[in-house]
N, CA, C and O atoms as a GROMACS GRO file, in nm:
protein
  316
    1UNK      N    1   9.958   7.780  10.285
    1UNK     CA    2  10.054   7.769  10.148
    1UNK      C    3  10.212   7.701  10.185
    1UNK      O    4  10.296   7.756  10.114
    2UNK      N    5  10.246   7.641  10.239
    2UNK     CA    6  10.406   7.688  10.250
    2UNK      C    7  10.479   7.696  10.118
    2UNK      O    8  10.481   7.633  10.012
    3UNK      N    9  10.539   7.806  10.174
    3UNK     CA   10  10.660   7.844  10.049
    3UNK      C   11  10.796   7.821  10.097
    3UNK      O   12  10.805   7.801  10.218
    4UNK      N   13  10.922   7.821  10.016
    4UNK     CA   14  11.025   7.792  10.006
    4UNK      C   15  11.119   7.921  10.138
    4UNK      O   16  11.130   8.044  10.132
    5UNK      N   17  11.167   7.826  10.240
    5UNK     CA   18  11.237   7.946  10.256
    5UNK      C   19  11.369   8.073  10.201
    5UNK      O   20  11.471   8.044  10.138
    6UNK      N   21  11.340   8.167  10.232
    6UNK     CA   22  11.388   8.246  10.112
    6UNK      C   23  11.273   8.316  10.053
    6UNK      O   24  11.285   8.438  10.066
    7UNK      N   25  11.142   8.270   9.979
    7UNK     CA   26  11.066   8.359   9.886
    7UNK      C   27  11.042   8.440  10.020
    7UNK      O   28  11.028   8.439  10.143
    8UNK      N   29  11.052   8.545   9.849
    8UNK     CA   30  10.962   8.691   9.915
    8UNK      C   31  10.881   8.720   9.825
    8UNK      O   32  10.902   8.718   9.704
    9UNK      N   33  10.676   8.780   9.944
    9UNK     CA   34  10.636   8.790   9.856
    9UNK      C   35  10.597   8.958   9.838
    9UNK      O   36  10.609   9.016   9.945
   10UNK      N   37  10.563   9.028   9.750
   10UNK     CA   38  10.542   9.182   9.711
   10UNK      C   39  10.357   9.225   9.679
   10UNK      O   40  10.292   9.201   9.577
   11UNK      N   41  10.311   9.297   9.814
   11UNK     CA   42  10.236   9.334   9.753
   11UNK      C   43  10.188   9.513   9.749
   11UNK      O   44  10.199   9.600   9.835
   12UNK      N   45  10.158   9.515   9.672
   12UNK     CA   46  10.185   9.682   9.593
   12UNK      C   47  10.084   9.763   9.602
   12UNK      O   48   9.979   9.700   9.592
   13UNK      N   49  10.070   9.879   9.616
   13UNK     CA   50   9.948   9.918   9.512
   13UNK      C   51   9.978   9.958   9.342
   13UNK      O   52  10.081   9.903   9.301
   14UNK      N   53   9.915  10.033   9.253
   14UNK     CA   54   9.888  10.054   9.168
   14UNK      C   55  10.013  10.150   9.179
   14UNK      O   56  10.127  10.133   9.136
   15UNK      N   57   9.969  10.239   9.238
   15UNK     CA   58  10.116  10.340   9.241
   15UNK      C   59  10.254  10.326   9.171
   15UNK      O   60  10.301  10.397   9.082
   16UNK      N   61  10.300  10.236   9.222
   16UNK     CA   62  10.453  10.149   9.213
   16UNK      C   63  10.449  10.113   9.048
   16UNK      O   64  10.554  10.144   8.992
   17UNK      N   65  10.328  10.044   8.948
   17UNK     CA   66  10.382  10.014   8.850
   17UNK      C   67  10.264  10.123   8.760
   17UNK      O   68  10.342  10.191   8.693
   18UNK      N   69  10.166  10.156   8.738
   18UNK     CA   70  10.131  10.225   8.650
   18UNK      C   71  10.147  10.376   8.668
   18UNK      O   72  10.088  10.457   8.739
   19UNK      N   73  10.259  10.389   8.566
   19UNK     CA   74  10.329  10.567   8.587
   19UNK      C   75  10.285  10.633   8.443
   19UNK      O   76  10.312  10.559   8.349
   20UNK      N   77  10.243  10.716   8.420
   20UNK     CA   78  10.198  10.752   8.268
   20UNK      C   79  10.302  10.763   8.213
   20UNK      O   80  10.418  10.775   8.252
   21UNK      N   81  10.219  10.753   8.045
   21UNK     CA   82  10.274  10.715   7.971
   21UNK      C   83  10.433  10.618   7.964
   21UNK      O   84  10.527  10.638   7.888
   22UNK      N   85  10.422  10.521   8.061
   22UNK     CA   86  10.417  10.364   8.030
   22UNK      C   87  10.337  10.254   8.046
   22UNK      O   88  10.240  10.242   8.121
   23UNK      N   89  10.407  10.138   7.935
   23UNK     CA   90  10.356  10.021   7.969
   23UNK      C   91  10.288   9.909   8.084
   23UNK      O   92  10.329   9.794   8.074
   24UNK      N   93  10.205   9.934   8.173
   24UNK     CA   94  10.219   9.860   8.300
   24UNK      C   95  10.257   9.684   8.278
   24UNK      O   96  10.329   9.642   8.369
   25UNK      N   97  10.240   9.641   8.233
   25UNK     CA   98  10.314   9.486   8.199
   25UNK      C   99  10.492   9.502   8.181
   25UNK      O  100  10.580   9.438   8.238
   26UNK      N  101  10.500   9.597   8.093
   26UNK     CA  102  10.623   9.570   8.131
   26UNK      C  103  10.713   9.676   8.276
   26UNK      O  104  10.824   9.647   8.322
   27UNK      N  105  10.608   9.816   8.327
   27UNK     CA  106  10.650   9.816   8.466
   27UNK      C  107  10.638   9.681   8.554
   27UNK      O  108  10.746   9.659   8.611
   28UNK      N  109  10.562   9.606   8.575
   28UNK     CA  110  10.504   9.506   8.627
   28UNK      C  111  10.670   9.381   8.627
   28UNK      O  112  10.738   9.347   8.724
   29UNK      N  113  10.686   9.342   8.473
   29UNK     CA  114  10.782   9.271   8.434
   29UNK      C  115  10.950   9.295   8.502
   29UNK      O  116  11.035   9.211   8.532
   30UNK      N  117  10.956   9.501   8.516
   30UNK     CA  118  11.077   9.497   8.543
   30UNK      C  119  11.116   9.503   8.750
   30UNK      O  120  11.202   9.486   8.836
   31UNK      N  121  10.983   9.540   8.726
   31UNK     CA  122  10.976   9.510   8.923
   31UNK      C  123  10.998   9.407   8.989
   31UNK      O  124  11.065   9.384   9.090
   32UNK      N  125  10.867   9.279   8.855
   32UNK     CA  126  10.927   9.181   8.924
   32UNK      C  127  11.115   9.161   8.917
   32UNK      O  128  11.175   9.119   9.016
   33UNK      N  129  11.172   9.189   8.817
   33UNK     CA  130  11.309   9.122   8.795
   33UNK      C  131  11.405   9.158   8.905
   33UNK      O  132  11.500   9.101   8.958
   34UNK      N  133  11.342   9.286   8.921
   34UNK     CA  134  11.413   9.362   9.061
   34UNK      C  135  11.417   9.295   9.203
   34UNK      O  136  11.515   9.286   9.276
   35UNK      N  137  11.293   9.250   9.228
   35UNK     CA  138  11.252   9.136   9.322
   35UNK      C  139  11.344   9.025   9.317
   35UNK      O  140  11.387   8.977   9.421
   36UNK      N  141  11.377   8.980   9.198
   36UNK     CA  142  11.457   8.861   9.148
   36UNK      C  143  11.613   8.868   9.189
   36UNK      O  144  11.672   8.777   9.248
   37UNK      N  145  11.654   8.955   9.160
   37UNK     CA  146  11.818   9.040   9.095
   37UNK      C  147  11.848   9.059   9.255
   37UNK      O  148  11.960   9.046   9.305
   38UNK      N  149  11.700   9.098   9.344
   38UNK     CA  150  11.721   9.189   9.502
   38UNK      C  151  11.785   8.975   9.642
   38UNK      O  152  11.871   8.964   9.729
   39UNK      N  153  11.699   8.885   9.594
   39UNK     CA  154  11.690   8.799   9.711
   39UNK      C  155  11.838   8.815   9.818
   39UNK      O  156  11.952   8.861   9.825
   40UNK      N  157  11.733   8.740   9.888
   40UNK     CA  158  11.742   8.807  10.061
   40UNK      C  159  11.848   8.930  10.059
   40UNK      O  160  11.952   8.896  10.114
   41UNK      N  161  11.850   9.070  10.008
   41UNK     CA  162  11.829   9.126  10.065
   41UNK      C  163  11.754   9.192  10.217
   41UNK      O  164  11.683   9.133  10.299
   42UNK      N  165  11.794   9.319  10.215
   42UNK     CA  166  11.741   9.375  10.355
   42UNK      C  167  11.606   9.444  10.214
   42UNK      O  168  11.595   9.508  10.110
   43UNK      N  169  11.524   9.358  10.332
   43UNK     CA  170  11.361   9.393  10.256
   43UNK      C  171  11.291   9.613  10.284
   43UNK      O  172  11.218   9.678  10.210
   44UNK      N  173  11.345   9.647  10.392
   44UNK     CA  174  11.369   9.790  10.396
   44UNK      C  175  11.447   9.909  10.250
   44UNK      O  176  11.403  10.013  10.203
   45UNK      N  177  11.560   9.838  10.222
   45UNK     CA  178  11.672   9.859  10.165
   45UNK      C  179  11.545   9.820  10.032
   45UNK      O  180  11.470   9.915  10.008
   46UNK      N  181  11.524   9.707   9.960
   46UNK     CA  182  11.472   9.694   9.888
   46UNK      C  183  11.352   9.770   9.821
   46UNK      O  184  11.345   9.826   9.712
   47UNK      N  185  11.272   9.754   9.910
   47UNK     CA  186  11.147   9.901   9.909
   47UNK      C  187  11.197  10.026   9.896
   47UNK      O  188  11.149  10.128   9.945
   48UNK      N  189  11.272  10.018   9.846
   48UNK     CA  190  11.365  10.196   9.914
   48UNK      C  191  11.386  10.227   9.695
   48UNK      O  192  11.357  10.301   9.601
   49UNK      N  193  11.480  10.062   9.750
   49UNK     CA  194  11.509  10.035   9.571
   49UNK      C  195  11.406  10.032   9.478
   49UNK      O  196  11.434  10.094   9.375
   50UNK      N  197  11.298   9.980   9.479
   50UNK     CA  198  11.150   9.994   9.389
   50UNK      C  199  11.114  10.137   9.417
   50UNK      O  200  11.029  10.211   9.367
   51UNK      N  201  11.164  10.147   9.470
   51UNK     CA  202  11.029  10.259   9.458
   51UNK      C  203  11.146  10.419   9.400
   51UNK      O  204  11.130  10.485   9.297
   52UNK      N  205  11.247  10.437   9.497
   52UNK     CA  206  11.313  10.486   9.412
   52UNK      C  207  11.376  10.435   9.215
   52UNK      O  208  11.439  10.516   9.147
   53UNK      N  209  11.342  10.306   9.169
   53UNK     CA  210  11.321  10.297   9.034
   53UNK      C  211  11.240  10.310   8.902
   53UNK      O  212  11.250  10.330   8.781
   54UNK      N  213  11.131  10.280   9.035
   54UNK     CA  214  11.019  10.308   8.954
   54UNK      C  215  10.981  10.497   8.931
   54UNK      O  216  10.919  10.545   8.837
   55UNK      N  217  11.028  10.556   9.025
   55UNK     CA  218  10.984  10.738   9.017
   55UNK      C  219  11.143  10.798   9.042
   55UNK      O  220  11.129  10.872   9.140
   56UNK      N  221  11.235  10.801   9.015
   56UNK     CA  222  11.433  10.826   8.998
   56UNK      C  223  11.361  10.997   9.019
   56UNK      O  224  11.439  11.027   9.109
   57UNK      N  225  11.289  11.103   9.006
   57UNK     CA  226  11.317  11.154   8.979
   57UNK      C  227  11.240  11.261   9.148
   57UNK      O  228  11.240  11.380   9.180
   58UNK      N  229  11.189  11.137   9.210
   58UNK     CA  230  11.142  11.120   9.346
   58UNK      C  231  10.957  11.168   9.334
   58UNK      O  232  10.874  11.161   9.424
   59UNK      N  233  10.938  11.212   9.201
   59UNK     CA  234  10.797  11.297   9.145
   59UNK      C  235  10.739  11.140   9.190
   59UNK      O  236  10.811  11.041   9.187
   60UNK      N  237  10.604  11.137   9.230
   60UNK     CA  238  10.517  11.030   9.204
   60UNK      C  239  10.382  11.112   9.180
   60UNK      O  240  10.358  11.217   9.240
   61UNK      N  241  10.320  11.071   9.112
   61UNK     CA  242  10.172  11.099   9.096
   61UNK      C  243  10.069  10.970   9.080
   61UNK      O  244   9.996  10.928   8.990
   62UNK      N  245  10.100  10.933   9.214
   62UNK     CA  246  10.014  10.842   9.228
   62UNK      C  247  10.017  10.777   9.378
   62UNK      O  248  10.106  10.695   9.357
   63UNK      N  249   9.979  10.757   9.518
   63UNK     CA  250  10.028  10.684   9.662
   63UNK      C  251  10.076  10.556   9.558
   63UNK      O  252  10.046  10.508   9.448
   64UNK      N  253  10.173  10.536   9.673
   64UNK     CA  254  10.247  10.398   9.674
   64UNK      C  255  10.304  10.313   9.831
   64UNK      O  256  10.388  10.333   9.918
   65UNK      N  257  10.217  10.230   9.803
   65UNK     CA  258  10.257  10.151   9.958
   65UNK      C  259  10.307  10.021   9.912
   65UNK      O  260  10.239   9.957   9.832
   66UNK      N  261  10.477   9.952   9.978
   66UNK     CA  262  10.452   9.852   9.962
   66UNK      C  263  10.468   9.772  10.010
   66UNK      O  264  10.587   9.786  10.039
   67UNK      N  265  10.416   9.615  10.079
   67UNK     CA  266  10.490   9.543  10.152
   67UNK      C  267  10.527   9.464  10.125
   67UNK      O  268  10.461   9.428  10.028
   68UNK      N  269  10.666   9.333  10.163
   68UNK     CA  270  10.716   9.286  10.121
   68UNK      C  271  10.768   9.211  10.221
   68UNK      O  272  10.861   9.251  10.291
   69UNK      N  273  10.679   9.033  10.245
   69UNK     CA  274  10.696   8.951  10.326
   69UNK      C  275  10.820   8.861  10.288
   69UNK      O  276  10.844   8.838  10.169
   70UNK      N  277  10.909   8.802  10.402
   70UNK     CA  278  10.994   8.693  10.376
   70UNK      C  279  10.994   8.564  10.452
   70UNK      O  280  11.033   8.568  10.568
   71UNK      N  281  10.960   8.463  10.406
   71UNK     CA  282  10.920   8.312  10.424
   71UNK      C  283  11.064   8.269  10.447
   71UNK      O  284  11.156   8.278  10.365
   72UNK      N  285  11.074   8.209  10.603
   72UNK     CA  286  11.167   8.192  10.658
   72UNK      C  287  11.101   8.016  10.741
   72UNK      O  288  10.988   7.969  10.737
   73UNK      N  289  11.253   7.948  10.821
   73UNK     CA  290  11.191   7.846  10.889
   73UNK      C  291  11.141   7.882  11.021
   73UNK      O  292  11.178   7.996  11.047
   74UNK      N  293  11.094   7.846  11.087
   74UNK     CA  294  11.080   7.823  11.219
   74UNK      C  295  11.206   7.781  11.280
   74UNK      O  296  11.299   7.719  11.227
   75UNK      N  297  11.196   7.827  11.406
   75UNK     CA  298  11.360   7.793  11.497
   75UNK      C  299  11.379   7.640  11.524
   75UNK      O  300  11.495   7.604  11.545
   76UNK      N  301  11.278   7.542  11.526
   76UNK     CA  302  11.275   7.411  11.559
   76UNK      C  303  11.355   7.361  11.473
   76UNK      O  304  11.456   7.300  11.508
   77UNK      N  305  11.315   7.386  11.324
   77UNK     CA  306  11.331   7.314  11.177
   77UNK      C  307  11.194   7.256  11.113
   77UNK      O  308  11.192   7.176  11.019
   78UNK      N  309  11.075   7.309  11.180
   78UNK     CA  310  10.947   7.295  11.100
   78UNK      C  311  10.975   7.331  11.009
   78UNK      O  312  11.086   7.379  10.988
   79UNK      N  313  10.885   7.320  10.921
   79UNK     CA  314  10.869   7.459  10.727
   79UNK      C  315  10.748   7.525  10.808
   79UNK      O  316  10.684   7.619  10.759
   0.00000   0.00000   0.00000
């Protein structure tokens, strides 16, 4: 599927969004907002920010895995 250059795809396990005592829809919407606001930022730093935002105390109740992929143009200018 063709993607616009700069599009970021986020794949993550439920440990990033399902927090005890919180609404998973709100948490997922909040994560999407952080991804949208961070367009163009370094992906490693963005992952760190997402994990810290989800569990600012550093206490995770579940394992967390995050993979961010950013689409870019090929060097010859092709899509």
